[in-house]
Structure formats: C-alpha cells, structure tokens
TIPAPA-111973 format. One record per residue (C-alpha): residue in one letter; z, x, y. Coordinates in steps of 0.25 Angstrom, whole numbers, plus 2048, in hexadecimal, padded with zeros to 3 digits. Layout:
BEGIN
AZXY
...
//
This chain:
BEGIN
X9D754295A
X9D854E952
X9CB54B94B
X9C454A958
X9CA55795D
X9C655E950
X9B7559951
X9B755E960
X9BC56B95C
X9B356C950
X9A7569958
X9AA570965
X9B657A962
X9BC57796F
X9CA57296C
X9D557C96D
X9E3579967
X9EF58196D
X9FC583966
XA0457B970
XA0D56F96D
XA06562970
XA1055B979
XA10557988
XA1C56198A
XA1356C985
XA0956A990
XA0C577997
XA0C57F98A
X9FE579987
X9F957D995
X9FE58B993
X9F858C985
X9EB58698A
X9EA591995
X9EE59C98C
X9E3598982
X9D859698D
X9DC5A4993
X9DA5AB985
X9CD5A2981
X9C65A398F
X9CA5B0996
X9BF5AF9A0
X9C05A19A6
X9C059F9B5
X9C85929B5
X9D058A9AB
X9D057B9AC
X9DA5729A5
X9D75639A5
X9DE55799D
X9D5550994
X9D754399C
X9D15499A9
X9C45449AE
X9BE5529B0
X9B15559B9
X9AE5639B4
X9A25659BE
X9AB5629CA
X9B756B9C4
X9AE5779C1
X9A75769CF
X9B55769D5
X9BA5829CD
X9AD5899D0
X9B15899DF
X9BF58F9DC
X9C359D9DA
X9C65A09CB
X9D25A89D0
X9E05A29D2
X9DB5949D1
X9E35889CC
X9DE57A9CF
X9E356C9CA
X9ED5619CE
X9F95689D2
XA075639D2
XA105689DC
XA1F5669DA
XA2255F9CD
XA2F5619C7
XA315659B8
XA3655A9AF
XA4355F9A9
XA465539A0
XA44558991
XA4054998D
XA35548998
XA2754B993
XA2555599F
XA3155C99C
XA3256B9A1
XA3D57399B
XA4357F9A4
XA3D588999
XA2F58399C
XA315829AB
XA3D5889B1
XA445819BD
XA3D5869CA
XA485829D4
XA3F5809E0
XA475809EC
XA415729F1
XA3C56B9E5
XA455709D9
XA405729CB
XA315719CE
XA245759C8
XA1A57F9D0
XA0D5789D3
XA045769C7
X9F75709C3
X9F95639BC
X9F35629AE
X9E85599AF
X9DE5629B5
X9DF5709BA
X9D757D9BC
X9DB58B9BD
X9D45999BF
X9D55A19B3
X9DC5AD9BA
X9E85A49BB
X9EB5A69AC
X9EA5B59AD
//
C-alpha cells in the first residue's frame, strides 16, 4: 500500500500526512488536525466536505445541494442526537473525562451534544473561524 501511496503522491502531489497517531482512539484528534490543516491551506473556501473512503459519493448532486445553501453557519450530515460517551478504557470507542467531560444532562445523564457522524458531512467555512 505504501508503494501505491508513493506513486499517487509522486504523480499528483495530493496526499497530505498529518502528525497524528494512527489509531481508532485518535479519530477526533485526526479530525481536528485535518480541519486545522485545511483552514491554513485553503483560507477562502466556502464549504468543507469530509467523506470516508468507503462512501459512494455523487459529487454532482452534493455540489448542487451545497450551491442552494447559504455558506454561513451551515452544518449538514447524518446527525446523532443523544449518544452516551463510552467510559470503559478497554472499549475501542472510549472517551476519557479529559477528552470529553461529564455533561450531567438533567434527563439523559452523560451525553454528547448533537454531532454529524463521520461518514459524510459538510460545513460552511465560517464555522472554523
């Protein structure tokens, strides 16, 4: 795989490697590093789209959708409303209290705020400012 990546980068120069640990537990760190890099590399974007490599993407339909949306305060994706953080350190989805402090919601207890799940999401660039 590294040889293929090398050929891709050599031919097109389109591979970016960020200094982030390669583990499932570091997925949030990867997302923040990706956004920080994109913000510095492309300061004049209207939208940022993040998509997994195993998603069947129809770019024409996605771009048509985004063209009809305001490029201000816009976040689109498959939202999760009401997941509880996993606090078991042996679980692959573990979130420590340092990573995500206990929220103590009056009805639901320790709960994440609504968030766009990772497979595909888009956001207007102003949300990073």
